[in-house]
C-alpha positions in Angstrom: -36.2 -7.9 9.8 -34.2 -7.8 6.5 -31.9 -5.3 8.0 -30.9 -7.8 10.7 -29.8 -10.5 8.3 -26.0 -10.3 8.0 -25.1 -13.7 6.4 -26.6 -16.6 4.4 -25.9 -20.3 4.6 -27.1 -21.8 1.4 -27.6 -25.5 0.6 -26.2 -26.4 -2.7 -27.9 -29.4 -4.2 -31.5 -28.6 -5.0 -31.2 -25.0 -3.9 -28.4 -23.5 -6.0 -28.8 -26.1 -8.8 -30.7 -29.2 -9.6 -28.8 -31.9 -11.6 -26.0 -29.3 -12.2 -28.6 -26.9 -13.8 -28.7 -23.5 -12.0 -32.0 -22.6 -10.3 -32.6 -19.0 -11.4 -30.2 -16.3 -12.5 -27.4 -17.1 -10.0 -25.0 -14.4 -11.3 -27.6 -11.7 -10.8 -28.7 -13.1 -7.4 -25.1 -13.1 -6.0 -24.5 -9.6 -7.4 -27.5 -8.5 -5.4 -26.3 -10.4 -2.3 -22.9 -8.7 -2.5 -24.4 -5.3 -3.2 -26.3 -5.6 0.1 -23.1 -6.4 1.9 -24.3 -9.9 2.9 -21.8 -12.6 3.7 -22.6 -16.1 2.4 -21.4 -19.7 2.6 -22.5 -23.0 1.1 -23.3 -26.2 2.9 -24.2 -29.7 1.7 -24.7 -33.1 3.1 -23.6 -34.7 -0.2 -20.5 -36.7 0.6 -19.8 -37.7 -3.0 -18.0 -34.5 -4.1 -15.0 -32.7 -2.7 -14.8 -29.0 -1.8 -12.7 -28.4 -4.9 -15.4 -30.0 -7.1 -18.1 -27.7 -5.6 -15.9 -24.7 -6.1 -15.4 -25.6 -9.8 -19.1 -26.1 -10.3 -20.1 -22.9 -8.5 -17.6 -20.9 -10.4 -19.1 -22.1 -13.7 -22.2 -20.1 -12.6 -20.0 -17.0 -11.9 -20.5 -17.2 -8.2 -17.5 -15.6 -6.4 -16.2 -17.8 -3.7 -13.2 -19.5 -2.1 -12.6 -22.9 -0.6 -13.4 -21.7 2.8 -17.0 -20.8 1.8 -17.9 -24.5 1.1 -18.8 -26.8 4.0 -19.4 -30.5 3.2 -20.3 -33.5 5.2 -17.6 -35.3 7.2 -17.2 -38.5 5.2 -15.8 -36.6 2.2 -13.4 -34.7 4.4 -12.2 -37.8 6.1 -11.4 -39.5 2.8 -9.1 -36.5 2.0 -7.0 -37.1 5.1 
């Protein structure tokens, strides 16, 4: 079954970190994800932060990403318009 997995959608709050403290060795984890050729994106229903804020926080943990890999709930997006 692992061979059929092509991409991961990861929740951020409580999965990648808890109270801005990383859960596990994220740099190593994402190195392994990339080595396997898996695509990934992040999702959250937390509407209190912008995509840019999430990018900054994730980059602190040395997770390679771009703005397009973060998907947030609609209220935050609507406030930006």
